[in-house]
C-alpha positions as protocol buffer text, in pm:
chain_id: "A"
residue {
  index: 1
  type: MET
  ca { x: 11228 y: -6218 z: 21043 }
}
residue {
  index: 2
  type: SER
  ca { x: 11479 y: -5993 z: 21136 }
}
residue {
  index: 3
  type: PHE
  ca { x: 11732 y: -5946 z: 21525 }
}
residue {
  index: 4
  type: LYS
  ca { x: 11958 y: -5647 z: 21634 }
}
residue {
  index: 5
  type: LYS
  ca { x: 12331 y: -5769 z: 21674 }
}
residue {
  index: 6
  type: ASP
  ca { x: 12225 y: -5712 z: 22081 }
}
residue {
  index: 7
  type: ASP
  ca { x: 11944 y: -5953 z: 22095 }
}
residue {
  index: 8
  type: ILE
  ca { x: 12179 y: -6224 z: 21911 }
}
residue {
  index: 9
  type: ALA
  ca { x: 12519 y: -6164 z: 22132 }
}
residue {
  index: 10
  type: ALA
  ca { x: 12256 y: -6237 z: 22420 }
}
residue {
  index: 11
  type: GLY
  ca { x: 12040 y: -6516 z: 22292 }
}
residue {
  index: 12
  type: ARG
  ca { x: 11776 y: -6339 z: 22273 }
}
residue {
  index: 13
  type: ALA
  ca { x: 11706 y: -6389 z: 21901 }
}
residue {
  index: 14
  type: ILE
  ca { x: 11504 y: -6676 z: 21874 }
}
residue {
  index: 15
  type: TYR
  ca { x: 11351 y: -6860 z: 21520 }
}
residue {
  index: 16
  type: ASN
  ca { x: 11148 y: -7084 z: 21448 }
}
residue {
  index: 17
  type: TYR
  ca { x: 10952 y: -7132 z: 21779 }
}
residue {
  index: 18
  type: GLY
  ca { x: 11318 y: -7229 z: 22023 }
}
residue {
  index: 19
  type: THR
  ca { x: 11606 y: -7244 z: 21823 }
}
residue {
  index: 20
  type: PRO
  ca { x: 11870 y: -6951 z: 21856 }
}
residue {
  index: 21
  type: ILE
  ca { x: 12033 y: -6805 z: 21659 }
}
residue {
  index: 22
  type: LYS
  ca { x: 12410 y: -6709 z: 21632 }
}
residue {
  index: 23
  type: SER
  ca { x: 12519 y: -6426 z: 21338 }
}
residue {
  index: 24
  type: SER
  ca { x: 12246 y: -6409 z: 21074 }
}
residue {
  index: 25
  type: GLU
  ca { x: 12014 y: -6050 z: 21132 }
}
residue {
  index: 26
  type: ASP
  ca { x: 11780 y: -6231 z: 20877 }
}
residue {
  index: 27
  type: MET
  ca { x: 11617 y: -6505 z: 20868 }
}
residue {
  index: 28
  type: HIS
  ca { x: 11279 y: -6615 z: 20587 }
}
residue {
  index: 29
  type: GLY
  ca { x: 11009 y: -6741 z: 20722 }
}
residue {
  index: 30
  type: THR
  ca { x: 10641 y: -6780 z: 20641 }
}
residue {
  index: 31
  type: SER
  ca { x: 10341 y: -6616 z: 20817 }
}
residue {
  index: 32
  type: ILE
  ca { x: 9925 y: -6654 z: 20780 }
}
residue {
  index: 33
  type: PHE
  ca { x: 9677 y: -6435 z: 20931 }
}
residue {
  index: 34
  type: ALA
  ca { x: 9372 y: -6436 z: 20835 }
}
residue {
  index: 35
  type: ARG
  ca { x: 9020 y: -6186 z: 21012 }
}
residue {
  index: 36
  type: ASP
  ca { x: 8730 y: -6218 z: 21093 }
}
residue {
  index: 37
  type: ALA
  ca { x: 8361 y: -6010 z: 21123 }
}
residue {
  index: 38
  type: ARG
  ca { x: 8471 y: -5802 z: 21473 }
}
residue {
  index: 39
  type: GLY
  ca { x: 8824 y: -5714 z: 21304 }
}
residue {
  index: 40
  type: ASP
  ca { x: 9012 y: -6015 z: 21547 }
}
residue {
  index: 41
  type: ILE
  ca { x: 9274 y: -6046 z: 21401 }
}
residue {
  index: 42
  type: PHE
  ca { x: 9375 y: -6427 z: 21404 }
}
residue {
  index: 43
  type: HIS
  ca { x: 9804 y: -6620 z: 21321 }
}
residue {
  index: 44
  type: THR
  ca { x: 9630 y: -6903 z: 21094 }
}
residue {
  index: 45
  type: TYR
  ca { x: 9982 y: -7088 z: 21019 }
}
residue {
  index: 46
  type: SER
  ca { x: 10410 y: -7028 z: 21020 }
}
residue {
  index: 47
  type: THR
  ca { x: 10657 y: -7226 z: 20857 }
}
residue {
  index: 48
  type: TYR
  ca { x: 11068 y: -7120 z: 20910 }
}
residue {
  index: 49
  type: HIS
  ca { x: 11313 y: -7300 z: 20689 }
}
residue {
  index: 50
  type: ARG
  ca { x: 11313 y: -7589 z: 20516 }
}
residue {
  index: 51
  type: GLY
  ca { x: 10867 y: -7500 z: 20554 }
}
residue {
  index: 52
  type: ASN
  ca { x: 10955 y: -7229 z: 20289 }
}
residue {
  index: 53
  type: GLU
  ca { x: 11083 y: -7443 z: 20027 }
}
residue {
  index: 54
  type: LEU
  ca { x: 10717 y: -7465 z: 19850 }
}
residue {
  index: 55
  type: LEU
  ca { x: 10720 y: -7098 z: 19823 }
}
residue {
  index: 56
  type: MET
  ca { x: 11035 y: -7088 z: 19570 }
}
residue {
  index: 57
  type: GLY
  ca { x: 11049 y: -7178 z: 19303 }
}
residue {
  index: 58
  type: ALA
  ca { x: 11352 y: -7207 z: 19218 }
}
residue {
  index: 59
  type: PHE
  ca { x: 11395 y: -7506 z: 19447 }
}
residue {
  index: 60
  type: ASN
  ca { x: 11214 y: -7710 z: 19297 }
}
residue {
  index: 61
  type: TRP
  ca { x: 11340 y: -7625 z: 18960 }
}
residue {
  index: 62
  type: LEU
  ca { x: 11692 y: -7765 z: 19102 }
}
residue {
  index: 63
  type: ASP
  ca { x: 11598 y: -8018 z: 19257 }
}
residue {
  index: 64
  type: LEU
  ca { x: 11479 y: -8223 z: 18923 }
}
residue {
  index: 65
  type: ALA
  ca { x: 11895 y: -8091 z: 18834 }
}
residue {
  index: 66
  type: PRO
  ca { x: 12125 y: -8333 z: 18741 }
}
residue {
  index: 67
  type: LYS
  ca { x: 12321 y: -8216 z: 19091 }
}
residue {
  index: 68
  type: GLY
  ca { x: 12001 y: -8055 z: 19252 }
}
residue {
  index: 69
  type: ARG
  ca { x: 12060 y: -7834 z: 19465 }
}
residue {
  index: 70
  type: ASN
  ca { x: 12490 y: -7887 z: 19480 }
}
residue {
  index: 71
  type: GLU
  ca { x: 12482 y: -7793 z: 19888 }
}
residue {
  index: 72
  type: GLY
  ca { x: 12796 y: -7895 z: 20008 }
}
residue {
  index: 73
  type: SER
  ca { x: 12911 y: -7803 z: 20352 }
}
residue {
  index: 74
  type: GLU
  ca { x: 12871 y: -7419 z: 20239 }
}
residue {
  index: 75
  type: VAL
  ca { x: 12562 y: -7408 z: 20173 }
}
residue {
  index: 76
  type: LYS
  ca { x: 12390 y: -7207 z: 19865 }
}
residue {
  index: 77
  type: SER
  ca { x: 12732 y: -7223 z: 19777 }
}
residue {
  index: 78
  type: TRP
  ca { x: 12670 y: -7242 z: 19428 }
}
residue {
  index: 79
  type: VAL
  ca { x: 12482 y: -6910 z: 19429 }
}
residue {
  index: 80
  type: ARG
  ca { x: 12633 y: -6569 z: 19214 }
}
residue {
  index: 81
  type: LEU
  ca { x: 12541 y: -6277 z: 19129 }
}
residue {
  index: 82
  type: HIS
  ca { x: 12463 y: -6235 z: 18743 }
}
residue {
  index: 83
  type: ASP
  ca { x: 12827 y: -6138 z: 18692 }
}
residue {
  index: 84
  type: GLU
  ca { x: 13048 y: -6371 z: 18917 }
}
residue {
  index: 85
  type: TYR
  ca { x: 13042 y: -6634 z: 18692 }
}
residue {
  index: 86
  type: ASP
  ca { x: 13324 y: -6713 z: 18490 }
}
residue {
  index: 87
  type: THR
  ca { x: 13262 y: -6516 z: 18107 }
}
residue {
  index: 88
  type: GLY
  ca { x: 13604 y: -6774 z: 17964 }
}
residue {
  index: 89
  type: ASP
  ca { x: 13584 y: -7087 z: 17774 }
}
residue {
  index: 90
  type: ASN
  ca { x: 13582 y: -7273 z: 18077 }
}
residue {
  index: 91
  type: ARG
  ca { x: 13294 y: -7474 z: 18111 }
}
residue {
  index: 92
  type: HIS
  ca { x: 13123 y: -7584 z: 18496 }
}
residue {
  index: 93
  type: ASP
  ca { x: 13171 y: -7935 z: 18583 }
}
residue {
  index: 94
  type: CYS
  ca { x: 12767 y: -7965 z: 18495 }
}
residue {
  index: 95
  type: CYS
  ca { x: 12895 y: -7954 z: 18164 }
}
residue {
  index: 96
  type: ARG
  ca { x: 13162 y: -8133 z: 18045 }
}
């Protein structure tokens, strides 16, 4: 889902059937629709926030690791782009 800055500022950006969005313009969610024989479309299922985790394969693997997702006070603080990792001989805490 995407929200306009004006809607966020005015409190009109609603996520997960009621949660007001305060800063992020993009939030994840999954919706399923079905079309019947007449062509009518029905919204059959939606999930947001942590309900999407089964569809994010990396989280399932991280949950098996010793430090799990290593979520601290900052959500996903462990996520880095491929060129942001330390290239020296210093190992990360998990390898010591």
